[in-house]
C-alpha positions in Angstrom: -3.4 -36.2 27.3 -1.5 -33.9 25.4 -3.5 -31.5 23.4 -1.1 -30.2 21.3 -2.3 -31.5 18.3 -5.5 -29.5 19.0 -3.6 -26.1 20.4 -0.7 -26.1 18.3 -1.6 -27.7 14.7 -5.5 -27.5 14.5 -5.6 -24.0 16.5 -8.8 -24.9 17.8 -8.8 -25.0 21.8 -12.3 -23.7 22.2 -15.6 -24.2 20.7 -15.9 -20.4 20.2 -13.2 -20.9 17.7 -15.5 -23.0 15.7 -18.2 -20.6 16.1 -16.8 -17.7 14.7 -15.4 -19.5 12.1 -18.6 -21.0 11.0 -20.1 -17.2 11.2 -17.4 -16.1 9.1 -18.5 -19.0 6.4 -22.0 -18.2 6.6 -21.1 -14.3 5.8 -18.8 -15.9 3.0 -22.5 -17.4 1.9 -24.7 -14.0 2.2 -21.6 -12.3 -0.1 -22.0 -15.6 -2.8 -25.4 -14.9 -3.2 -25.4 -11.1 -3.0 -22.5 -11.2 -5.8 -25.5 -12.2 -8.2 -27.6 -9.1 -7.4 -25.4 -6.1 -6.5 -22.5 -4.4 -8.2 -18.9 -5.2 -7.5 -18.5 -1.8 -5.8 -21.5 -2.0 -3.4 -20.4 -5.2 -2.3 -17.2 -4.0 -1.2 -18.7 -1.9 0.7 -21.0 -4.3 2.3 -17.9 -6.8 3.1 -16.0 -3.7 5.4 -19.3 -3.3 7.3 -19.9 -7.0 7.6 -16.4 -7.4 8.7 -16.2 -4.6 11.3 -19.2 -6.0 12.6 -17.7 -9.6 12.9 -14.5 -8.3 14.6 -16.1 -6.2 17.0 -19.0 -9.2 17.8 -15.9 -11.4 18.3 -14.6 -9.0 20.6 -17.5 -8.1 22.6 -18.0 -12.0 23.5 -14.5 -11.9 24.8 -15.3 -9.1 27.1 -13.2 -6.8 24.7 -9.8 -7.6 26.6 -6.9 -4.9 26.9 -4.5 -7.5 25.4 -6.0 -9.8 23.2 -3.3 -12.1 22.5 -3.6 -13.4 25.9 -7.0 -14.7 25.1 -6.1 -18.0 23.4 -9.3 -18.6 21.5 -9.2 -14.8 20.1 -5.4 -16.0 18.8 -6.9 -19.3 17.0 -10.1 -16.9 15.4 -7.4 -14.6 14.2 -5.0 -17.2 12.8 -8.2 -18.9 11.5 -9.2 -15.5 9.8 -6.2 -14.7 8.3 -6.2 -17.8 6.2 -8.7 -16.4 4.5 -7.8 -12.9 4.6 -3.9 -13.0 4.4 -3.8 -16.1 1.7 -6.1 -13.6 -0.8 -3.5 -11.2 -0.3 -0.5 -14.1 -0.9 -2.3 -14.8 -4.2 -2.2 -11.3 -5.3 1.2 -11.1 -4.3 1.8 -14.3 -6.7 0.9 -11.9 -9.7 2.9 -8.9 -8.9 6.2 -9.8 -10.1 5.3 -11.7 -14.0 2.7 -8.7 -14.0 5.1 -5.8 -13.4 7.8 -7.5 -15.4 5.7 -8.7 -18.5 4.0 -5.5 -18.3 7.7 -3.4 -18.4 8.9 -5.5 -21.5 5.5 -5.2 -23.2 5.1 -1.2 -23.3 8.3 -0.3 -23.7 9.2 -2.9 -26.9 5.7 -1.8 -28.1 7.0 2.3 -27.7 6.1 4.3 -31.1 8.5 5.9 -32.8 9.2 9.1 -31.2 8.1 8.1 -27.6 11.1 8.5 -24.9 11.0 6.4 -22.1 13.6 9.3 -20.3 10.8 11.5 -20.5 8.4 9.3 -19.0 10.7 7.8 -16.0 11.7 11.4 -15.3 7.6 12.8 -15.0 7.1 9.6 -13.4 9.8 10.2 -10.2 8.9 14.2 -10.4 5.2 13.0 -9.6 5.6 10.6 -7.1 8.4 12.6 -5.1 6.5 16.1 -5.7 3.3 14.5 -4.3 4.9 13.2 -1.2 6.5 16.3 -0.4 3.3 18.1 -0.4 1.9 15.2 2.0 5.3 15.8 4.1 4.0 19.2 4.6 0.7 18.8 5.2 1.4 16.3 8.2 4.1 18.7 9.5 1.1 21.3 9.6 -1.7 18.6 11.6 0.9 17.6 13.5 1.5 21.2 14.8 -2.3 22.2 15.5 -3.1 18.5 17.0 -0.1 19.3 19.5 1.0 15.9 19.2 3.0 14.7 22.1 2.4 17.2 23.9 1.1 16.4 27.8 2.6 12.1 26.7 6.4 13.0 27.8 5.7 10.3 30.3 4.7 7.4 28.0 7.6 5.5 27.6 7.5 2.3 26.0 9.8 0.1 24.6 11.0 0.3 20.8 13.7 -0.7 19.1 15.2 2.1 15.5 16.0 0.2 12.7 19.5 0.4 11.3 19.4 2.9 8.7 21.4 2.2 5.5 23.0 4.8 3.5 20.8 6.1 0.7 23.8 5.1 -1.5 23.6 1.4 -0.9 20.2 1.0 -0.3 19.9 2.6 -4.4 22.8 0.1 -5.3 20.8 -2.8 -3.4 17.5 -2.1 -6.2 20.2 -2.8 -9.0 19.0 -6.4 -10.7 22.6 -8.1 -10.3 20.5 -11.3 -10.0 17.3 -10.5 -11.5 16.4 -13.8 -10.3 16.6 -12.9 -7.0 15.3 -10.2 -7.3 11.8 -11.3 -8.4 12.2 -13.7 -5.5 12.7 -10.9 -2.9 9.4 -8.7 -5.1 12.2 -6.3 -5.6 9.7 -4.4 -7.8 12.1 -1.4 -9.1 14.6 -4.2 -9.7 12.4 -5.9 -12.0 11.5 -2.6 -13.4 14.8 -2.4 -14.2 15.7 -5.7 -15.7 12.3 -5.7 -17.7 13.3 -2.3 -19.3 16.6 -3.2 -20.4 15.1 -6.3 -22.1 12.4 -3.9 -23.8 15.2 -1.5 -25.3 17.1 -4.5 -26.3 13.8 -6.1 -28.5 13.0 -2.6 -29.5 16.3 -1.5 -31.0 16.6 -5.6 -32.9 12.9 -5.5 -34.2 14.4 -3.5 -37.2 17.2 -5.9 -38.2 15.7 -9.0 -36.4 12.5 -9.2 -36.3 12.1 -12.6 -37.6 14.1 -14.1 -34.9 13.1 -12.0 -31.7 9.2 -12.5 -32.6 8.8 -15.6 -30.5 9.7 -13.8 -27.8 7.5 -10.8 -28.8 4.6 -13.5 -29.3 5.2 -14.9 -25.9 5.2 -11.5 -23.7 2.0 -10.9 -25.4 0.7 -14.2 -25.1 1.7 -14.1 -21.2 0.5 -10.6 -21.1 -2.9 -12.3 -22.1 -2.9 -15.1 -20.0 -1.4 -12.7 -16.6 -4.4 -10.7 -16.8 -6.8 -13.3 -17.0 -5.3 -14.8 -14.3 -5.3 -11.2 -11.8 -9.2 -11.4 -12.8 -10.1 -14.6 -11.7 -8.4 -14.0 -8.2 -9.6 -10.5 -8.0 -13.2 -11.8 -7.9 -12.4 -13.5 -4.5 -11.9 -10.0 -3.1 -15.2 -9.1 -1.3 -14.7 -12.7 0.8 -11.1 -11.6 1.7 -12.0 -7.7 3.2 -14.4 -9.2 5.6 -11.9 -11.4 6.7 -8.9 -9.0 6.9 -11.2 -6.0 8.3 -12.3 -8.8 11.1 -9.0 -9.9 12.1 -7.5 -6.5 12.3 -10.1 -5.5 15.1 -9.7 -8.8 16.6 -5.9 -8.3 16.7 -5.9 -5.0 18.0 -8.3 -4.4 20.2 -10.7 -1.4 21.2 -8.4 0.1 24.4 -5.2 -0.1 22.0 -6.9 2.1 20.1 -8.2 4.9 22.6 -4.9 5.5 24.0 -3.3 6.9 20.8 -7.1 8.5 19.9 -5.3 12.0 18.9 -2.5 10.5 16.7 -5.1 8.7 15.1 -7.2 11.5 14.4 -4.6 13.7 13.2 -3.7 10.8 10.7 -6.8 10.4 9.1 -7.1 14.5 8.6 -3.9 14.7 7.0 -4.6 11.9 4.7 -8.1 13.2 4.0 -6.3 16.8 3.1 -3.9 15.3 1.0 -6.8 13.1 -0.7 -8.4 16.5 -1.7 -5.0 18.1 -3.2 -5.1 14.7 -5.0 -8.3 15.1 -6.4 -7.5 18.9 -7.3 -4.3 16.7 -9.3 -6.7 14.7 -11.0 -9.3 17.6 -12.0 -6.4 19.8 -13.5 -5.1 16.7 -15.4 -8.7 16.8 -17.1 -9.9 13.9 -15.2 -13.9 14.3 -13.7 -13.1 13.5 -9.9 -16.5 12.2 -9.4 -16.3 10.0 -12.0 -12.9 9.1 -11.1 -13.8 8.3 -7.5 -16.8 5.8 -8.9 -14.2 4.0 -11.1 -11.0 3.6 -8.6 -13.4 2.2 -5.4 -11.8 -1.3 -6.0 -8.1 -0.6 -5.3 -8.9 2.0 -2.6 -11.3 -0.3 -0.6 -8.8 -3.5 -1.0 -5.6 -1.2 -0.2 -7.6 0.1 3.4 -8.2 -3.4 3.9 -5.3 -5.0 3.1 -3.0 -2.6 4.0 -0.3 -3.5 0.8 0.5 -1.5 -1.7 2.5 -3.9 -3.8 -0.3 -6.6 -2.8 -3.0 -4.0 -4.4 -0.6 -3.2 -7.6 -2.7 -5.7 -9.7 -5.9 -4.2 -8.9 -4.5 -0.5 -9.4 -3.1 -1.7 -12.8 -6.4 -3.2 -14.1 -8.7 0.3 -12.6 -6.0 2.5 -14.2 -6.3 0.8 -17.5 -10.1 -0.2 -17.7 -11.7 2.2 -15.9 -9.7 5.5 -16.3 -8.6 4.5 -19.6 -5.0 5.7 -18.6 -2.6 4.0 -21.3 -1.8 0.2 -20.1 2.1 1.0 -20.6 1.9 4.3 -18.4 -0.6 2.7 -15.3 1.9 -0.4 -15.3 5.3 1.9 -15.5 3.5 4.6 -12.8 2.1 1.9 -10.3 5.1 -0.2 -10.5 6.9 2.5 -9.5 4.8 4.1 -7.1 3.9 0.7 -4.8 8.1 0.8 -4.0 8.8 4.6 -3.7 7.4 8.2 -3.1 4.6 6.7 -0.9 1.9 10.0 0.0 0.9 8.0 3.3 3.5 5.6 4.7 6.7 7.9 3.4 5.6 11.3 3.5 2.3 12.0 6.2 3.6 9.2 9.1 7.0 10.2 9.4 6.1 13.9 9.1 3.7 13.6 12.1 5.7 11.0 14.8 8.9 13.6 13.9 6.4 16.1 15.3 5.2 13.8 17.7 8.7 13.0 19.2 9.8 16.4 19.1 7.5 17.8 21.5 7.6 14.3 23.5 11.8 14.9 24.0 11.8 18.7 24.3 13.3 19.4 20.9 13.2 22.8 19.3 11.6 23.3 16.3 12.3 25.9 14.3 12.4 27.0 10.6 15.2 25.1 9.9 13.9 22.5 11.7 11.0 22.0 9.5 12.9 22.6 5.9 15.5 19.8 7.0 12.4 17.5 8.3 10.7 18.1 4.7 14.4 17.1 2.9 15.0 14.0 4.8 10.8 13.1 4.1 11.4 13.6 0.5 14.9 11.6 -0.1 14.4 9.1 2.3 10.7 8.5 0.2 12.6 7.3 -2.9 15.5 5.6 -0.5 13.6 2.7 1.3 11.7 2.0 -1.9 11.4 -2.0 -2.0 12.3 -2.3 1.7 9.7 -4.8 3.8 8.3 -2.7 6.5 8.4 0.7 4.7 6.2 3.3 7.6 8.3 1.9 10.3 11.6 2.4 8.1 10.8 5.5 6.8 9.8 6.5 10.3 13.5 5.0 12.0 15.3 7.0 8.6 13.7 10.3 9.5 13.8 10.3 13.1 17.4 8.8 13.1 18.1 12.1 10.3 17.1 14.6 12.4 19.2 13.5 15.2 16.5 12.4 17.5 17.2 8.4 16.9 17.4 7.9 21.0 14.0 8.6 21.5 12.6 6.2 19.0 11.5 4.1 22.1 8.9 6.9 23.2 6.6 6.0 19.6 6.2 2.6 21.0 2.3 3.3 21.8 1.8 4.2 18.1 3.8 1.7 16.8 1.6 -0.9 18.6 -1.6 0.1 17.0 0.3 0.7 13.2 -2.6 -1.9 11.5 -4.5 0.9 12.2 -3.1 3.5 11.1 -1.7 1.6 7.8 -5.1 1.2 6.4 -5.6 4.9 5.7 -1.8 5.2 5.0 -2.2 2.7 2.0 -4.9 3.8 1.0 -3.5 7.2 0.2 -0.3 5.3 -1.0 -2.8 4.0 -4.1 -4.6 6.9 -4.7 -1.3 9.0 -5.1 0.1 6.4 -7.2 -3.4 6.6 -9.7 -3.2 10.5 -9.1 0.3 10.3 -10.1 -0.4 8.2 -13.0 -3.0 9.9 -14.9 -1.2 13.2 -14.3 1.6 11.6 -16.4 -0.3 10.0 -19.0 -2.0 13.3 -19.0 0.8 15.2 -19.8 2.1 12.5 -22.5 -1.5 12.4 -23.9 -2.1 9.0 -23.1 -5.3 8.8 -21.5 -8.9 8.9 -23.2 -10.3 12.3 -21.3 -13.4 12.3 -23.4 -14.2 8.8 -21.9 -14.1 10.1 -18.1 -14.3 14.1 -18.1 
């Protein structure tokens, strides 16, 4: 009998697959009941715990296999759980381009007399790249303290370094030669640039042709209200998605693969914690109470941690900055949009720094003062050059390792790349927190934040 219908179409060939799906749905019912009794933030934390517990339970039933991909029903469970988890992320990504586009057009066309778009852009880029440089320094220090790669010279696994594109070509690729194509490919930087030109044109024409362009202005304002309403509806589904996302991460990677590179995992999360504290210092210096800040931003941080997508988290990031942190809507949209595509502290700062130290130790590359200075420069510049490219973290490592002349040793990092989702959770959370810290600092410098409500 041909079972292709069950194995390749339904993805259900074992009763354990059905039981696992039933348990997930049961957890959804629990979350639905609790959503009416407890606050959203507490519900999110509970969702993480349930997701981890579910992932470990499913793995335990399978006997904690070293390679989960070889257990057919685990692959099926991961696929079905991904329908709920990654399906939610698809809904969020659906909102990214329209939300960014309409927000940027709206903020620029509503700029008051005397407000400088160039100053806003400059401050944003300086903050994003500056915090990434600090993150890289932290990664370099922690990597040396943990002696990453020392004693692991024999670990050589398959790996392939990505082709590195010159930064000039990369930046040129971000320009919106085809705005529709840029939107289709979610090239947010290109969308921001195109929206910026439209916003500037509307603002310039508003004096002489206000009546003619009024329908467009009204359309932008109406569309903004609509897309925000849609965002709120999608965000309410977040606790359900978090359970599925956490469970899927554990089911896909297993436990043994994590133990093999535990020193790197610990080093990365120590670096993330240190940089997180640096963010809180920046926030405090900007006049915002760090304790109140942490209470108000748990939603995007938890989503970033579980979804591993800075871009997918963007709608929630903007909403949180605007509603909970009281940052001006325009600043939140502008800094949030750029921050999800450049100067990412976790993926483009700490991670490539730790990887460079690791591969240098594994390959016997001498590390002196000039090595560290060059590494810092390469990391900071590449954090801008890889903006908008899929697979940001891996591309960051590829660019940095090649830029440091160690491209031939990229395969040595195969064991670490294999557990990338575990690392990506902390990295992405730091990316989003860095964006929010930058937004607060920029808003504070331009007096565009209601500090009295959060200080």
